[in-house]
C-alpha positions in Angstrom: 68.0 21.1 56.4 68.1 20.7 60.2 66.6 17.7 62.0 63.7 19.8 63.3 63.0 21.2 59.8 63.0 17.7 58.4 60.7 16.4 61.1 58.2 19.2 60.5 58.3 18.6 56.7 57.4 15.0 57.3 54.6 15.9 59.7 53.0 18.1 57.1 53.0 15.6 54.2 52.5 12.3 55.8 50.4 10.5 58.6 52.0 10.9 62.0 51.4 7.4 63.3 50.8 3.8 62.4 47.2 4.0 63.6 45.3 7.3 63.1 46.0 10.8 64.2 46.7 12.3 60.7 44.1 15.0 61.2 46.2 16.5 64.0 49.5 16.7 61.9 49.4 20.5 61.4 48.5 21.2 65.0 51.3 19.0 66.2 53.7 20.5 63.7 52.8 23.9 64.9 53.2 22.9 68.5 56.6 21.4 67.9 57.8 24.4 65.9 56.5 27.0 68.4 59.1 29.7 68.9 58.8 29.5 72.7 59.6 25.9 73.0 62.7 25.2 75.0 65.8 24.2 73.0 66.3 21.3 75.5 63.0 19.9 74.3 63.7 20.3 70.6 66.9 18.3 70.7 65.0 15.4 72.2 62.3 15.3 69.5 64.0 12.9 67.0 64.4 10.2 69.6 61.1 10.7 71.4 59.0 11.1 68.2 56.2 13.0 69.9 54.1 13.5 66.8 54.0 9.8 66.1 53.2 9.0 69.7 50.5 11.6 70.3 48.9 10.7 66.9 48.8 7.1 68.0 47.1 8.1 71.2 44.5 10.1 69.3 45.2 13.5 70.7 42.8 16.1 69.4 42.4 19.9 69.9 40.0 20.7 72.8 40.8 17.6 74.8 41.3 17.6 78.6 44.5 15.6 79.2 46.1 14.2 82.4 49.9 14.0 82.2 50.5 11.7 85.2 54.0 11.9 86.7 54.8 14.6 84.1 58.4 15.0 85.3 60.0 18.1 83.7 57.0 18.6 81.4 58.4 17.7 78.0 55.0 16.3 76.9 53.1 18.7 79.0 54.2 21.7 76.8 53.4 19.9 73.5 50.0 18.9 74.8 49.3 22.4 76.1 49.6 23.9 72.6 48.1 21.0 70.7 44.8 20.9 72.7 44.6 24.7 72.4 42.5 27.2 74.3 39.5 25.0 74.4 41.4 22.2 76.0 43.4 21.7 79.2 46.3 19.8 80.6 46.7 18.6 84.2 50.4 18.1 84.9 50.9 15.9 87.9 54.0 15.1 89.9 54.7 13.8 93.3 57.0 15.8 95.6 60.0 13.7 94.9 59.7 14.3 91.2 59.2 18.0 91.7 62.4 18.1 93.7 64.3 16.0 91.2 63.5 18.3 88.2 63.1 21.6 90.0 65.3 23.6 87.6 63.6 22.2 84.5 60.2 23.0 86.0 61.3 26.5 86.8 62.2 27.1 83.1 59.0 25.3 81.9 56.5 27.4 83.8 58.4 30.8 84.1 56.1 33.7 83.5 53.0 31.5 83.4 53.9 30.6 79.8 51.5 27.6 79.6 48.2 29.1 80.7 46.0 26.1 80.0 48.1 23.9 82.3 47.1 23.1 85.9 50.0 21.9 88.0 49.1 19.2 90.5 51.5 18.0 93.2 50.3 15.0 95.1 51.4 11.5 96.2 49.8 8.7 94.2 47.7 7.7 97.1 46.4 11.2 97.6 45.4 12.1 94.1 42.0 13.9 94.0 40.9 14.0 90.4 37.5 15.2 89.2 35.4 12.2 88.0 34.8 11.6 84.3 36.9 14.6 83.3 39.8 13.5 81.0 39.8 12.4 77.4 43.3 11.2 77.5 45.8 10.3 80.2 49.5 9.7 79.6 51.9 7.7 81.8 55.3 8.3 80.1 58.3 6.3 81.2 57.0 5.9 84.8 54.9 2.8 85.0 57.9 1.0 86.3 58.1 3.6 89.1 54.9 2.2 90.5 57.2 -0.5 91.8 60.1 1.7 92.7 60.7 2.8 96.3 63.3 5.4 97.5 62.3 6.7 100.9 65.5 8.6 101.4 64.6 10.8 98.5 60.9 10.9 99.2 59.6 8.4 96.7 56.9 6.6 98.5 55.6 3.1 97.7 52.7 3.2 95.3 49.6 1.1 95.4 49.3 0.3 91.7 45.7 -1.2 91.9 44.5 1.8 93.8 46.1 4.2 91.4 44.5 2.4 88.5 41.1 2.7 90.2 41.8 6.5 90.5 42.5 6.7 86.8 39.3 4.7 86.0 37.3 7.2 87.9 38.9 10.3 86.4 38.8 9.3 82.7 35.6 9.5 80.6 34.2 6.4 79.1 35.9 5.9 75.8 39.0 7.9 76.9 42.5 6.7 76.1 45.2 5.7 78.6 48.6 6.0 76.8 51.6 4.2 78.4 55.2 4.4 77.4 58.0 2.7 79.3 61.5 1.2 79.1 61.5 -2.5 78.3 63.0 -5.2 80.6 63.4 -8.8 79.6 60.2 -10.9 79.6 59.6 -12.5 83.0 62.0 -10.1 84.8 61.1 -9.4 88.5 59.1 -6.2 88.5 60.5 -4.7 91.7 64.1 -5.7 91.0 64.1 -4.2 87.5 62.4 -1.1 88.8 65.0 -0.5 91.5 68.1 -1.4 89.5 67.3 -0.7 85.8 64.2 1.6 85.8 62.6 -0.8 83.3 59.6 -3.1 83.2 58.5 -6.3 81.4 55.8 -4.9 79.1 53.5 -7.9 79.9 53.4 -6.6 83.4 51.7 -3.4 82.3 49.1 -5.4 80.5 48.6 -7.7 83.5 48.2 -4.7 85.8 45.4 -3.4 83.7 43.8 -6.7 82.8 41.1 -6.7 85.4 40.5 -2.9 85.4 38.3 -0.6 83.4 41.0 -0.4 80.7 41.1 -2.7 77.7 44.3 -3.1 75.7 43.7 -1.7 72.2 47.0 -1.4 70.2 50.7 -1.1 70.3 52.9 1.3 68.3 56.5 0.2 67.5 57.8 3.7 66.8 60.1 3.6 69.9 61.2 0.0 69.8 65.0 -0.5 69.5 66.3 -4.0 68.9 69.9 -2.8 69.6 69.0 -2.3 73.3 69.7 -5.6 75.1 67.7 -4.4 78.2 70.8 -5.0 80.5 71.7 -1.4 81.2 69.8 1.1 83.5 67.9 3.6 81.4 70.1 6.4 82.8 73.3 4.7 81.4 74.9 7.1 78.8 75.2 4.1 76.5 71.4 3.8 76.1 69.9 7.0 77.6 67.3 8.4 75.2 67.7 5.3 73.0 66.2 2.5 75.1 63.8 0.0 73.7 60.4 1.4 74.7 56.9 0.1 74.4 54.0 2.4 73.4 50.6 1.0 74.5 47.1 2.3 74.0 44.3 1.3 76.4 40.7 2.3 76.1 38.5 3.2 79.1 35.3 1.1 79.0 
C-alpha cells in the first residue's frame, strides 16, 4: 500500500482532526485522490496532513475561502475541490510571491483547471476584498512574513494591524481564520527571526490578534515536531517540510 492509499484509507474510516471536521472526510479524501492533482502536491501530503488541518479549521462544501499569500497553491487546489461548485476560493499573492513561484503557478492554473478559483495579486496594503464575504481564511506559513522585508526582491514591508483590519472586514461574523507557521523560540525577536529563520514565536501571532475582531479558539498539534530545535531556517534541507509548526484557529466575532 502506498502512502497516499494509506492516507485515504484512514480518512475514510476515522475522524480527520482532533476537533471536528469528520463530516468532510469523504470530500477531502476525494479532493486528495483527484486524478488531476499534481504529483508534487501528493508527495507533500504526509508531512502537511491537509485533511487533519482543514478538518480542524471546519472546512465545508459550499464555503467561500480566502487563501492569503497562497504561494504555489498547494492548499488552493485542495480547497477548490473540497468547497465544490457552490463554493469559491480567492487565491491571493503579492507580486514578489508570484515571481518566486512562477513555474509552480503556471502548472497549477494551466488550462483553467481550477474554475472556482479567483486569482488576486495585490500588495498587502492594497488588498480590496468584498466585505463580509468569506467563511474561512487561511494564512499558511506566512504570518512571519508580515515582519519580513526584502526590497531587492520586491517584498514590501507589511502593516500587520492594517492587514488584520482588512481581514476583519472581509470575513463574515463567525468565520474562521486559520493560521499555520514555523515555530521560533519563545521570546525571539519577531523581525530578526522573520529575516533569518523565517519563523515566529507562536505567542506573537496570538498577541497580534488579541485586540482585533478575532478570538483564539483552539490549537491543533498535528504539525508539532519536538525534534526541531528551532535553530535552523525553514529552508534548511535538514528541517524543510518537517519544521515544528503551530496550527491555530481563530473565530471572527
